[in-house]
N, C-alpha and C positions, 0 to 999 in steps of 0.2 A: 236444641236438638236439630240436627240436619234432616232427619226423617220425621215427618209429621203424619200421624195416622188418625183419620177421622172415622169414628164408629157410630152405628145407630144405637137405638135404645136396647137392642138385644145383644150388643157388643160385637156385631159383625162389622167387618171392615167395609166402609163405604168409599173411602178415598185415601190415597197415599200420595204425599208430596215430598220430593227431595229438593232441598234448596228452593222451595217455592214452585217447582215444576211438577205438574200432576202426571202420574203414571197411568198408562192404558191397561185395562183389564176387561176381559169378556165375561168373567164369572165372579169377580171379587175375591178370587183365591190365588190366581197366577197373574202377576203384574210384569209387563215388559219394561225393561230398564236398559237404556243405553249405557255402555261402559263409562263414558265420560262423566255421567252424573254421580257415579259411585267413587270417583277418585278422592282418596283421603278420608272416606267415610268409615267410621268405626263399625265393625260388624255387630257389636253389642246393641246398636240401635235398631236392628232389624226385628220386626214383629215375628212372633213364633208361629202364627196361624196362617201365614201366606207364603208364597214362593215367588222368587224373582227369576224371570227368564231373561238372560243377558243377551242383548243384541249389540251389533256394531254401532248402529246409530239409527235415529228416527228423523225423517224429513217429510214435511207436508203429509202427515198421517200415513206415510209409508215406512214400514219397519224393515231394516236391512239386517238379517240374521247372519251370524258367523257360519262357517262351513259346517260345524257341528254345534247346534245350540246347546247351551248348558243352562240348567235350572238349579237355583240355589235355595235351600230352605235352612232353617235354624235348628240346631240341636242344642247348643248352649251359646253363651256370649262369645266364646272363642272357638266354636266348632261348627262347621257347616256340612250339611248333606248336599252333595253335588251330583246331579243326574245328567248324563250325556244321552242325547237322542239322535240316533242315526236313522235316516229313512231315505227312500228313493224309489224310482220306477225303472224297470229294465229298459224301456224304450227311450229313456232320456239319458242313459248311461253312456259315456264315451271314453271309458278308461281302457288301459292296455289289456286288461283281462276282463272276463265276463263279470257282470254285476253280482250274480249269485256267488261265484267263487270269491270275489273280493269281500262280500259281506260275511260269508261263512268263515273266511280266514280271519276277519276282524273279530268275529264271535269266538273263534278258537284262541286267539291271542288274549282276549279278555279273560277267558276261562283259565288260561295258563297263569295270568296275573293273579287271579282269584285263588288258585290252588297253591302257587309257589311263593307269591309275595304277600298276598292278602290285602292289596291296596285297591282292588276293584271287585265289584260284584255284578255278575250278569243278571239283570232283572227280567228281561224278556227278549225273545227272538221270534219273528213271525214272517212267513213268506207265503203270500196267497197266489203266487204265480205271476203277479204284476208288481205290486208293492212289496218291498222288504223293509221291515222296521226292526231296529235293535235298540234296546235301552240298557245302560249299565250305570253304576253309581260308585261313588267313593266318599270318604269323609276326610275333610281337610281342617286342620287346626291353624288358625291365624287370627290376628286382632283386627285386620282391615279387609274390606272387600277387595282392594287392589291385590293383596297377597293371595287371597283365595282364588281370584280369577286367574292370576298368573300361574299358580300351581296347577289349576285345572287345565289351562292351555298347554302347560309343559307336559302333563300326562297325556293329553290328546296327541301332541306331536310324537311322544314316545310310542304310543299305540300304533300310529301310522307308520313310523319307522320300522317297527317290528313286523307289521303287515307287509310292507314292501320287501323286507328281508325274506320273509317266509315264502313270498310269491316268486322269489328267485332273481329279481333284478333290482335290488335296493340301491346299489351304489352309483346308479346314474345320478343320485341326489348329492353325492359328495361335493362335486364342483358347483352344484346349484345351491348349496347351503349358504345362508346369508351371513351368519356370524358364528361365534363360538358356541352359543347356546343351541342354535339350530343344528349345528354339526353334532353336538353331544347327544341331543335328544333323538334326532332322526337317524343317526348312523351309529355312533359309538355304543350307546346303551343297548340297542337291539343286537349289535354285533357281539357284545360281551355275553348277552343271554344265549345267543346262538352257539357261542363257543363253550357253553356249559357252566359259566359262572352263575352263582345264585345271589339272592339278596341285593340285586343291582339297584342302586338309587342315585338320583341326581342330588348333589350336595352343594351346588353353586350358591354363593352368597357371601355375606360379610364374614362368616365364621367357617369358611371352607378350609382355610389353612393348607393350601396347596393340593386339596383333594376335591376336584370338581365332581367326581363320581366315586362312590364307595361300593365295593362288591367283595364277594368271597368265594372260596372253593373248598370242597372237602378233600383233605389230604389222604394219602395211603394209610395213615395212622388213625383215620377217622376223626381228625380234628378239623376245625375251620381255620383257614389261612385268609387273613384280610388283606385286600388290595385297595390301592387308590389309583385314580387316573387324573392326570393333569391334561386338560384339553386345550389345544390352540387351533385357531383358524388361520389358514394360510401357511406360508413358509417360515422356517426358522433358519437364520443365517449365522454361521460361525463368525462372520465378519462384523456382526453387530454385537458389540459388548453388552449393550443394554439388554438385548434379548437373552443372552447367555446368563448374565448376572441375575436377571429376573427369574429365570427357570431354576437356577441353583438355589436361590433364596426360597422359592416355593418347594423345592425338593426337601430342603432342610426342615421347613415347617411341617411338611407332610409326614415325615417320620417322627419328628419330635412331639407334635401336638396330638393327643388322643382324640377320638371322636366318640359320641354316644351312639351305640348300635341299637337300632329299634328292635332287633330280634333277640339278642342276648340280654338286653335291658341293662347294659353296663358299659363303662368306658373301655374302648379297645384301641389298639395301635395297629397300623398297617405293617405287614412284613415286606411287601413289594409295591413298587410304584411304576405305573405305565405312563409314559409321556407320548401322547398321540396327537398328531397334527393332520389337517386335511390336505396340506401341500407337501413340500419336500424339505428335508434337512440339507442345507447347502453349505458350502465353504467349511466342510469338516465340523459341522455343528455338534454332532454326537461326540466326536473325539474331544472337542474342546470342553463340552459339559463334563465328561468323565475325568478329564485332566484336572479340572478345577475343584473336583470333589475329593477331599483328602481322606474321608472316612471310607475304608475299603468295604465295610459291611453294607453301607448305603450304596456305593458304586456297584457292588455285585448284585444288588437287588433292584436295579433299574432296568426297565425294558422300554424299547422305542418302537413306535409304529407310525408310518406315514401313509399318505394317500395311495401310493403304489402297493404297499403291503396289504392295505384294506382291499384293493381290487383283486389281488392274488387270492386272498381268503374268500372273497365273494365268488370268484370263479370256481373254487372247490365246492362251494355250496350249490352253485348252479349245476355242476356236473353230477352231483350226487342225487339230484332230484329225479 
């Protein structure tokens, strides 16, 4: 066993070790765990009667927490309860907007997720005039701690992208996003929600089949139309055959391979695909993609969005505030 639990005669936890390293705890119920210790560890090994507060690292008895600490507890061998704890004081806040507005907006975004998607639950919100604290939670199914932590961090990024968008100046982050995942979570997903799409979820991984994001909209005939989005970071050049061929292959997979929808509880296929990039389509990239796709039904159900178009949409949202 990678995780060793030492209990007293009354079966209370006295000590937890991971790969021989003892975890810190003030109360014997919540143990602080550096991410690196949990790499490759099966979640089934976690004891049910304690919680793990995940930190970035621990050095010389100093614990370095993430921006938003997450605490993990066990529901079953492959399902975790994950709690997010936001807190801060007004006098130490140096954001672009007031701390109260920022936290209230975060609370509202979480409530929207709870009502519309069902992937988050607002546990508490408290403002005493100095400190503001917010706690929310989610349930994540995965077999390893790595996957649970990654999913939790993805959701955290998505929340903050939505908060930025609602506050009216989100797309200053487009050029600052570090990679494809960062761009998808902080910009694209919040944008799709703002545009009125529903059931928006990140789908990136080995089984994405050309669909980094899956979402839907209700049609005039009161049906759901399913969409996919292929997300790219940077520019796409029509002069680079490898870029064009890769996109066409992913487009083909996106339409051919069904996905399991969490809401209808059955396999579905997308009707439309959005190719969205943070940079520019150069050297007639869009035209060359469309020219190489022989299936007219697929060609006619492709949409394209680049960084400039995102900025245009953002300006409309800012002016409507």
